[in-house]
N, C-alpha and C positions, 0 to 999 in steps of 0.2 A: 432616474433613481433605482439602484438593484432593491430586488427584495430584501429585505432584513432576514427572511427566513433562510437564505444562502443557496442558491442554486448551484448544485456538482455536476458537471459532465465528468461520467467514468468511463474510461474506456480501458475495457478488459475483460476476461474471459470468465465464462459460465462453469457454475460448480452444480451439479442436478443434486448433489446432497445437500445445498443449502448453508454449507458451514465457511466456504471462501467464496473468493471471484466475485463476481456483480452481486449474487445474492446476500453475501457479507457486506457488501459496499452501501448496496441498496438499504438492508436494515440500518447498517451504521448511522448514514446521511439521516434517514428518518427519525429514528431514535433521538439523535441529537438536535432535531427540530428542524433538518434543512430539506433542500428537495431534491432528489437525484434523479439524473436522467442518463442514459445508457449508449453507450456505442460498443456492441460485444465483438471481442476477436476472436472467440472459439469457442465452442461447444463441448465441454468434456463429460463423459459418463463416470463419475466420480460418487465416492462415501467416504465413509472414514476409515477405510480398509486403503483406500488408494485410488488412484485414477487407471479405469478401467478404458477409455478410450478418448481420442481427442479429434475434432473435425473443425479444422480452421476456416473461418470466414474471410472469403477473397476481401483482399486489403480496399478495394474498389466500394465495397458494401460497408466496411466500416467506416470509411470517409463519408460516403453517401449518409450513415447514420449520424456522425458527429456533425454533419453540414446541418440535415433537418433540425438539430435541437439547436446548434448556435444561430440558424438563421431566424428562428422563431422563438423560443423560449430563453435562450441566451445563457450564460454560464457566470457564475462570482468565482469558480474556481475550477480545475481539471485534475482529475486524479488516473494517473495510468497504471495498469497492473499486468498481466501475463500478455504479452506481445508477439511470442513465438517464434518469428523468424525475421530475418534481415529484411525482408521487403515491406513486413508489416511495423517494422521500426520507423523504416525510412518513410513509409507514409505517414504514422502517427506523428512522428518529428514535423512533417509538413502541415499538418493539420496545427499543432502546436505553435507555428510559427506565424498563425492567423488570428491567435487570442493575443488580450492583453490582460490576463488574469494569472493569480496565483498556481502554479503547478507543482503538485506533488508526484514524484516519480518512485513507485516500489518496484525495484529491479526484479520480477518475479523470475526465478530461474529455475526453482525445484521445488514441488508439491510436498507437505509434510510426509506423505509416505515414501518419498524419495523418487517419483517421476519427474524427470526433465520435462521442464515448461519452457524452455528458451532453448533454440539450437546451439550449440556449441559455438558455430561460427557467426553467430548474431551478439556476443558479448562485446565483441569490439564497435558493434554499431549501436550497442546500449551505452558504452562509452563515450563514443564520439559524437552521437546525434539526441540522446535523452541527456544525460549528466549535465551538458552545457545549457539545456533548457529547462533545469530543474530549480524551482523555487527551494524546493527541499526534497531531496533523496534520502528515501527510507530504507537501506540495506541492512540484512541481519548479518552474521559473522562470515559464512559462506560466500553470500553475494559480496559483501566486503572485499574478501580476499580475492575472488575473481577479479572485479572490475580495477582493484588497486593494484594488484600483483605482490601484494606483502602478507605474509601469515597472520592469522588473527586467532590468538588463542585467549589473550586476555584484555583487559578492561584498556590497557595504556596500548594494546595492539590495535583495540578498536579506534583510540584517538589518532596512532599514526595514519592508519589507512582512512580514516576521516581526513586528516591534514591531506593526504593525497587526492582523495576525491575532489576536495575543494580546490584543488590547483586545475583540476579537470573543468572546472565551471560552475560547479553547482553553486548557488548563492549560499545554501546551508544542508548540512547533513544532520539526520538523527540515526544515529549509531547505535542497533539494538543488540543488547545483551545477553538476548537469552540463550542463545548457544554456548555463552561463555559460563564456565563450570563454576559453581559457588551458589552458597544459600542465600545469597543476596543478587538479585536481578538490576543492573545498573544500564540505563539507556542515555547514551552522550546527545545531547543536541549541539551542534558544532557550527560556526559562524567564522568570516574572517575577523569580526569582532573578540570572539570570545566564545565560552562555552556554557551550557548549562546542563548538571545531571538530575538523570529521575531515577530514583534508587527504590526498592523494595523487597520485601522478602519473598524467594522465590515458591509459587504455589506447588504442591506435591500433586500433580494433576496429571493425566491423560488427556484431558479437556482442552488443545491449543490449537485445533484445526483452523485457520482462519485468524490467526492473531496479527499477522502482517499487515492481509488487506485490510482488516478492520481497524487497526491502528492508522496505517495511513489514508483511509476516508476518513476516519474520525478528525485526523488534522486537516483534512481537505474542506470539512465541514464549517470547522472554526476560521478557517480562513476565509471561505466564503462569506462567512456573518460579520466578518469584519475585526475577528480577535488576531491579536499580534501573533506573531510565530509562535513564541515562549506560550504563550495563554493557550493557542489552540493545542499544542503538545502537550502541555499540563493537563487540560481537560481530556485530550485524548488515552493519554496514560492512566490517567485515572477511571476513564470509562473501559476502558479492556481489560485494566486488573479487575473489577467486579466483574464484567462479563465471564470472565473466566472464573471466577470465586464460587458466581452462580450458575454453573455450566449445568443444563438441564440433564448432563448424562446418556445421550444417545450414542447409539453406535458401538463398535466393538473395538473400534480404533482409536485414532485421535479425533476424538469427539468436538463436537460445535460448541461456541459459546453461546452466552444467553445475553444476544444483541437487545433484547427488549426491557432489559430491568430497569432502565428509568421511566419506563412507562408504566408500570407495574402500581395499581393503586390509583391509577389517576383518571380513569375514566368516568 
């Protein structure tokens, strides 16, 4: 019987600044009561001002990390983030073929500061190999554009791109509207059976580093704990919104969130 706390295997890159990547993933899963394990795909020298260096981990070592976790600790969900290049995408897709749990695919392409985190020639590999393996795909507007080939400037554009991504094999897509202009942020969860919108006032803040990683990991934690997809997304959405609202104000650029806000006062 699965541990009710929810075991999440996170396959993603490390952010030395702690705001995004593996660090944000671990904080998120832990804050929501789950258990986080990792297979690190890359080490980045990173802070709120940008990515200053990237060192990729050999794909064989990434697989060794994942296999060590799966063979002993197990997983109730898998979340993927930064993959980097074609070889890594291919290796991670092969790992996913050996698991029978929900998979949250965050198609990380560009860091908040603008640095590329996915080689341009790897976009086709993500489209062909990761999307069909996704229980839920979580692209922002630029990622949705790159993967669908459609322009995304409005919420209706998000929906059209989401429909295209569903035809590519994702079981569900969570189309994130943070890049769509307007006073309201609208994310749209789409499945072949219909859609659910999540809407809230846009926060006037520069502290948005790691929001995508955080949201995807929060969804993965919910699925690992047995929540339905809609329930998992609703909880994740509320968690990220409050984490942004309570951001600690660190750094001179795109600052990190307060991942630990649910734990305040509970010790």
